[in-house]
Each structure stands twice: as C-alpha cells, then as structure tokens.
C-alpha positions as CSV (number, residue, x, y, z in Angstrom):
1,M,-76.3,-18.4,-11.4
2,M,-76.1,-14.6,-10.9
3,T,-79.9,-14.4,-11.1
4,R,-80.2,-16.9,-8.3
5,F,-77.8,-14.9,-6.2
6,L,-79.7,-11.6,-6.8
7,L,-82.9,-13.3,-5.8
8,A,-81.3,-14.9,-2.7
9,I,-79.7,-11.6,-1.5
10,S,-83.1,-9.9,-2.0
11,F,-84.7,-12.4,0.4
12,V,-81.9,-12.1,2.9
13,L,-82.1,-8.3,3.0
14,I,-85.9,-8.2,3.0
15,A,-86.0,-10.7,5.8
16,A,-83.4,-8.7,7.8
17,T,-85.1,-5.3,7.5
18,G,-88.4,-5.5,5.6
19,A,-86.9,-2.9,3.2
20,S,-86.5,-3.0,-0.5
21,A,-83.5,-5.1,-1.5
22,Q,-82.9,-3.6,-4.9
23,Q,-80.2,-1.3,-3.6
24,G,-78.5,-4.3,-1.9
25,Q,-78.6,-6.3,-5.1
26,D,-77.1,-3.4,-7.1
27,A,-74.5,-2.7,-4.5
28,C,-73.3,-6.3,-3.8
29,A,-73.9,-8.2,-7.0
30,R,-70.5,-7.6,-8.5
31,D,-68.7,-8.2,-5.2
32,A,-70.6,-11.5,-4.8
33,S,-69.7,-12.7,-8.2
34,R,-66.1,-11.6,-7.6
35,F,-65.5,-13.0,-4.1
36,C,-68.2,-15.6,-3.5
37,R,-68.8,-17.2,-6.9
38,A,-68.1,-20.6,-5.5
39,H,-71.0,-20.1,-3.0
40,L,-73.7,-18.6,-5.2
41,N,-75.6,-21.9,-5.3
42,D,-75.1,-22.8,-1.6
43,G,-77.9,-20.7,-0.2
44,D,-78.7,-17.2,1.0
45,M,-76.9,-17.4,4.3
46,V,-73.7,-18.9,2.9
47,V,-73.5,-16.0,0.3
48,L,-74.1,-13.5,3.1
49,A,-71.5,-15.1,5.3
50,C,-69.0,-15.0,2.4
51,L,-69.7,-11.3,1.8
52,Q,-69.1,-10.7,5.5
53,Q,-65.9,-12.6,5.5
54,N,-64.7,-10.5,2.6
55,R,-66.0,-7.2,4.0
56,A,-62.6,-5.5,3.8
57,R,-62.4,-6.3,0.1
58,L,-66.0,-5.3,-0.8
59,S,-66.9,-2.1,-2.6
60,K,-67.8,0.8,-0.3
61,A,-71.4,0.6,-1.6
62,C,-71.8,-3.1,-0.6
63,Q,-70.1,-2.5,2.7
64,A,-72.6,0.4,3.4
65,T,-75.5,-1.8,2.4
66,L,-74.5,-4.6,4.7
67,A,-73.9,-2.2,7.6
68,S,-77.2,-0.5,7.0
69,H,-79.0,-3.9,7.3
70,G,-77.1,-4.8,10.5
71,R,-74.8,-7.3,8.8
C-alpha cells in the first residue's frame, strides 16, 4: 500500500512540475501514511487533496515540498 502511494505521489509531483519526485516522496511519505492512510488506494489526486486538507498538521518538509510544487 505504501509503495503504491510513493509511486502515486511521484506521478503527481512530476506531472505538476516535471521535476524529480524523490524529495517529495521522502518528505511526505510518513505524513501520508499518518493522515491519509484511508485514501492511499483512492488515487493520486485524492491523496494529494488529503495532504492539502491536513497541511497544518504535516511536517515542515512535506509542507515545503507541496508549496514548492504549487500545491
């Protein structure tokens, strides 16, 4: 399940910026499993929306990654 999320967040970040998504994976993987576990199999945009809804609770690294990708 986590592997699927990491792959999904990679595609979302690459599609959004064309940049490497490894940093985004590393920064947001723990937050996604913590706050969005119920949505990890619901698709890329659902996980991203969940992260955005929980922005105030995310780690600073994940918040910075989302902000740097315009999310």
